[in-house]
N, C-alpha and C positions, 0 to 999 in steps of 0.2 A: 269716381268710378268712371274707367276710361273702356270698359271690356266692353262693350258691346262697337267702338270704334274699332276696338284692335281685331277685333273678331270678324268686321267687316272686310280690315285692311287683308286678312291673311283668309279669307274662304274664296277672296274675290281671284285671287290667281291658283288656288287650288280646284277651285270649278271651273276656272278656265283650263285647265291642264287636264280636266277628268273630259269636260264637253271635246275640249282638242282630241284626246286621246280618242274619246267613239267618232268625232264627226270630221274628224282632218282630214280627212281625201276629196272632202266636198270643197267645191268652190268658192264656197263660200267663208272657208277657214280663218282666211288673212283679215275678213274682214271681225270675225268674230275673236280672232286676235287683240287685235287694236282695242275693241270694244269691251273686253275684259282686261286690258292694261290699263282701259280711259276707269275703267270702275276702280281699278286698284288706286289710282290716281287721284279720285275724289276721295276713296275713305282717306288715303295719305293728308291728304289738303285735311279736312277735317280731324282728323287724330292730332297732326301739328296744330293747327289753332287753337284746340283741347288743350294739349300739353302748354304750348307758350302760353298761354291764360292763367292755367289751374297750376303748373310747374310740374315737377317730376310726380311720377302715379304708379301705383305696382297693377297688375289686373291678374285674373284667374289665380286667386292663391300663390302671388306673391310667382309665378313660376315667371309674367313677361314683368319688364321693366321700363318705363319710356319717359325720358328726362329732355331738356334740349340739345342734346348730344347726339343721341341718337334717333332722335325724332329726324333732324337737321338730316342726316345720310339716309332716313327714310321718305322723305319729300323727294329728296334728290333722286334716292334710286326708281321712288315713283314715274318721275318727271322722264327720266332718261327711258326710263324702260316704254314708256307709251309713245317717245316720239320715236324710239328707233323700230317699235312694232308698225310705226307709219312708214319708217321708209324700208321696213320688210315685206309691205306688200307688193310695189311694184317690183323691186329689186329681185324677189325671191319667182316671183314669175317670169321674169328673164332670163333667169339662170336656168329655171322649169324647159325655156325657149331655146336659150340654145343646146339644151340638151345636159345640161351638167349634174339635173333635177330630177329623179323621179316624180310620180303622186304620192307613193309609201313615204319618200323622202321628206317630203313637203308635212306630210302626217306629221314624223315624228319631230321634225324642227318646230312646228307650234305649240304643240305638248312638249316638248321638254324645256322650249323657253316660256310658258306660264309655270313650268315647276321647276325652273331655275330663278327666277324672279319670287317664290314663296318661300325657296330653301335661303334668298338673301335676306328676307325680309322678316323671318324666325331668327336666323342670325344674328341679326340688326337688334331686333325687341327684344330677345330672351336675355329672363333675369335668369339663368344656370349656365352655370360657366358650363358643363356637361351637354347640353342642350345645343350650344354654341358651336363646340367639338362635330357634334352630327350633324349641323345644319349644315355649316360647312364640307363637310366628305360629302354632304347630298348635293352641294354645289360643285362640287368638284366632278362626282358621277354624270351628272345632266349637261355639265359643260362636254365631259368627255365625248358624251355622244352627237353634241353641236360641231364639235370639233373635227369629229370624222363623218361628218356626213356626205362628204360627196364619195365617200368608200373608194378614195383611190390609193395607192402605195402611200404615197407623201402624207395626205391625213390621216392616214392610221397608223404610221409610224408616227404622226407628230401628237397625236391622240395619246401615243402608247407614251410617250416621251412625257405628257403632260402630269398622265395617270400616275406614272412611277413617281418620276420627283415629288410633287403633289401627294401621294401617300407614301414618301418617305417622312416628307414634314409634316403631313396633315401625325402621322406616327409620333414624334416627337413633341407635337401639340399636344397630344392626346398625352405622352409622357409628364408634360408640365402641367397639366390639368390633375394628375395624380398624385401629382407633389403640391398640388397645391390642396387640394382634400386631404392632404396626410396633416398639413400646417395647422388647417381652419379646424379637422374633427378636434383639436387640442381643446382648443377654445370653444367652436359650439357645440361639439359632441357629434355623434353619428348620425348619418341619415343626409337626407337631400338640402336640407336648407345649408350643408356647409358648405357647398356650390352655388349657392345663389349670393349673387355678386352684391346687392344691399347689404346683405348679415354681415358677407366680408366686410364690405367698408366700413362700417358700422366698429367692425372690432381690428382691423387691418395693425393699429398701432401693438396687438398685442400676440401677433403672429410671430413665426420664431422668423428672423431676417434669415437668415443663411438658406434656406430650406425656399422663401420665397425667390431669392437671388437664386438660386437654381433652377427654381421651376419658372423665372421669366427668361433665362437663356432659353431654355427650351420652347418657351411660348415663340419666343420671338423669331427665334430659327425656323417652329414650326408654322407660323401664320408667316412669318417673312416670306417663304416659301409662295404662299398666294400673294404678297403684294408686290413680288418680282424681284426680292433684293438681291444683290447678289450676295453668295456666289451661286446659289441656287437658282437660279433667274433663265436659265438657256430655253425652259420649257416655254416661255413667253412668246417671243420671235416666233416660234412655229406652228406653237398653235394659231397667232395673228396669221402667219400667210398661209396657213394651209386649211382654215375651215373659213364660213361663209362670214361675209362684212359686218352682218348685224351683229354677228357672234364677238366681232375682235372692240365693234364698239361698246357692247355690254361690258367684255372682258376689261379693256381697259377704264371705260368710265363707271362702273358700278363693282365689279367684283373683288380690284383691290382695295377699293374704300373699307367693302364690308371686314377683309381681314383687318386691315389698318384698325379697324375700331375695336376687335377684339385685342388687338394687344396694347392699344390704350384704355382699357377697360382692364388687364391688368398691371399695367406702369402705377394707374393710380393705389393700388394694394401694395406693391411694393413701395413705394415711395412716404408709404404711411407706414409702412413696416420699419422701413429703416430709419424712418423721424430725422433727428439731428446728428446722428451717426457719420463717420468720416467718410463713409460708402452712401450717402444720402443722394449723389448724382450716378449710381451705380445702372439704374434703366435708362437714362437720360444720354448719358455717357454712352453706353451701347446701342441704342436708337441712332446718335450722330453720327457713331463709327460705321454702322450697316448705311447709315444714307449718303452719306460724304463716299464712299467707297463706290458707292450706287451712283452718285452721279456721275464720279468721274470714269469708272468704266463705260455707263450706259455712252456716256461723251466720247469717248474714243472707239468706241464700236460704230457709232453714226456712219462716219466717214467711209467705213468699208461696207456697209449695205449697198447692194442692187434692187431689190425685192424692196417697193416702196411700203408695205403693209411690214415688213418686218423695220425696215426706217424707222416707223411713227411707232413699231413695237419698245423700239428700244427708245424712242421719247418717252414714252409712259412708263420705265423703269427709272429713268432718268427725273422724269417730275416726282413719282411717289417714294426715290429717294431725297431729294429737296422737301418735303411734305414731314417724309420720317426725320430728317436732322430736325427739321425745324420743331415736332414734338420734344426731340431730345433737347433741346436748347431750352423749354420750359419759359413759361413767363405768360404774362397775358400775351403782350404783343406777338409774340413768336407763336401761339399756341390760336388767337384769333386769327394771322395771318395764314397757319398749316391748313384751317379750315375751312379759309377763303380759296386758298393757292386747291385743294382738292375739291371744292365745288368749280371752278372755272375750268379746272384740267378734264372736268366731266364730261364740263358743258362745252369745250373745247373741242377737245379728242374725241367724243363721240361726231361732232359735225365733220371732223376731218376725215377720218372714216367713212361717213356718209359722202363725203363727196370725192373719195379714191373708191371708194366702190364704184360707180359711176363713170368714173375715169378709168377702173381697170375693166369695165364692163365695152366700154364704146374702145377699147384699145385691142381688147383680146389678149392682153399679156399684164403680167405685176412686176414684169421688167422693166424699172426706171428707164431706159435706154430708151426704148421700142414705146415710150408713153411720152407722143408730143402735141404739142396745139392745142391743147384743150380752150383758149378762148375763139379757137377760130370755128372749134367741131359744136360746142356749146358753153357759151360766156356766162351760163351761169353755173355752173360746174368751175369753169375756172377760175371764176370770181368765188367762190366760195373754198376750193381748195388754197386758194392764195391767201384770201385773209383768214384762215383757221390756219393756214402757216402762222403767219406771222403775229398772228394769236398765240401761238402752244411759244412763238419764239421771243416771245415777254417784250416785244412790241407796244408802245405806248399808243391810243389811250385803253386799250384793251387791259381785264381784268387780272388776267397773268401778269405783268406789268405791275400793277399795284402790289401783289401778294408777294412775288419774288423782290421788289424793291421793300418791305417790309421787313425779307426774312433774312437778306443782305445784311441790310442796316444793322439790324438786330444782330446779328451775327460779327459786325465790324466792334458793336460797342460790348456783347460779351466774349467771344468766342475771336478777336481780331485775327489768328491765324489760318481760320479757316477760310477766311473771307477773298484771299486772293487764289485757294484751293477752287472756288464755287464758281468765282468771276473767270477764270480760264476756262474750267470745263462746261458753264453756260456759252464762252466764247466760241470755242471748239464745234458743240453742239448749233450754236446758229450757223456757222460756215457751212456743217457740212449738210444740214436740211434746205437751208435759202441755195445752195448751189446745187443739188438737185432736182429742187420746186421748180426753180425760174423755166427751166428747157421743157419742163410736164408743162408748161401753162402758156409759155411764151414762144415755143421751138411749132416747126413747121410737121405738118402731120398727113396721112391718108388713112385714119381710123373710120370704120364705119359708124352711121347714125346707129340710133338704139331702135326695136319696134316700136318701144313701150316709154313717155314720157317720164323720165327721172322724178323721184317724189326731195325737191331740195326745199320746202317750209321749213324741216326740222332743222336741216344745216344753217340757215339763214336767223330762224327762229334762237337756236344754240349762239350764234356768233353775234346776235343782236342781244341776249341776256350779257353776254361777257363783256360787251363794249359797255353797258350801262352799269356794268359792276366797275367798270374801268372808270369812270367819269362820275357816278353819283351811286353813296352807297345808299340805301333806303335806314330811315333809323331805325325801323322797325328791324331791319335784320343784323342792323350792325349790335343792336341790343341780345338781340338771340345767338347773336355769335359770343359777345361778351359773356351770357348767362351761358354758353356752354364750358366757354373755355376757365371760369368759374369754377364748374362743377369738374375740369380735369385737374384740375393745380395749377391753375395758369392767372 
């Protein structure tokens, strides 16, 4: 049983949120935030080792379920949340020094950061499809407060747009969950067990296919709003541009993955219900369609961006579209590649936002035309931004190249019609981002120096991990991904 490990995992951010709600205005609130995030990371590591050794397990009267797929995301979430908390410490103090934040605002930020982490971990580990929906809604509410932290008209507008669009999406996901329960109660009977994923997975072949197909449409569109899939993606660039940079890092690096996890749980059930019928690829085809559309639209929008955080927000839409497309293809290679891409994208994109945050603070603006010469002002920030950009664009030997190579070669074999679309979109994205980042890193500048030393260890720690995954995949990690792919039907 893993009750103790799971309890430690969930209690760490809950305790952190409560403590920071009470003492978040103290001068050591940033250190407490990092300490509680570190405790969450330790609990995640212990839980991961336990699950990898013992296999899938349930906890707390089957209300929680841990297997190789969601524990992989738990570990990734805990790690990025911890490194982002380290980055937050000097970054938020510089924002306060510039007069953008007050002590009460920092108080709100640190407490909501921990509660946001808690909401994501509950959504990842819950066995109840209804509780997953509740946790996703809680994640939305906490991040709305974080996006509007600066209390400027544009940040409040972005927060409202985020709340309204994701509110619509989460309502659609709720209707999909209700349809899922409607199909399940005929087989499992009334009661809470009809929404337990492990029970649904056991009887998925007996679930009504037509109802499951309709449920998946609502679940994909609903949770797809949180993933940032086109056409319900417009909240994401605004939220990234107007919220604090650490919030952008966890939104791109973590929350999008959590929503995709909920979609994949639903896909497993639909695939099992359809079985060998003519429409057995229904869920996969839908995911491929939304994923491909997101890749193309995001690539086209990249060249029009003038705000550096909005540009990388569209990059997140592009990459999550690519992951969704890979999961839609299915099969062991594509599913393996999708999980690898989730990992390297989370690490790389958060590292990029760390570097972007410091570059914006140095330049005093997010407009790319006014950010120049990072190599002259701060070579470490410049190198972090350039290496992160090359990594996210899929340049070898970084891990993004490996995952994109696997996805594209699988598409060439199974869906050759999609390959030129993917290659053209990725080429447009490469030209747009690289062309805009080059003068930011190497151009002339008159930007002022920061009063505090930026936190760049998280930047290079993330990029080092992405580089290692591009050069060498540890056997332990590869086996872990294969086991998770098998659980998803890959």
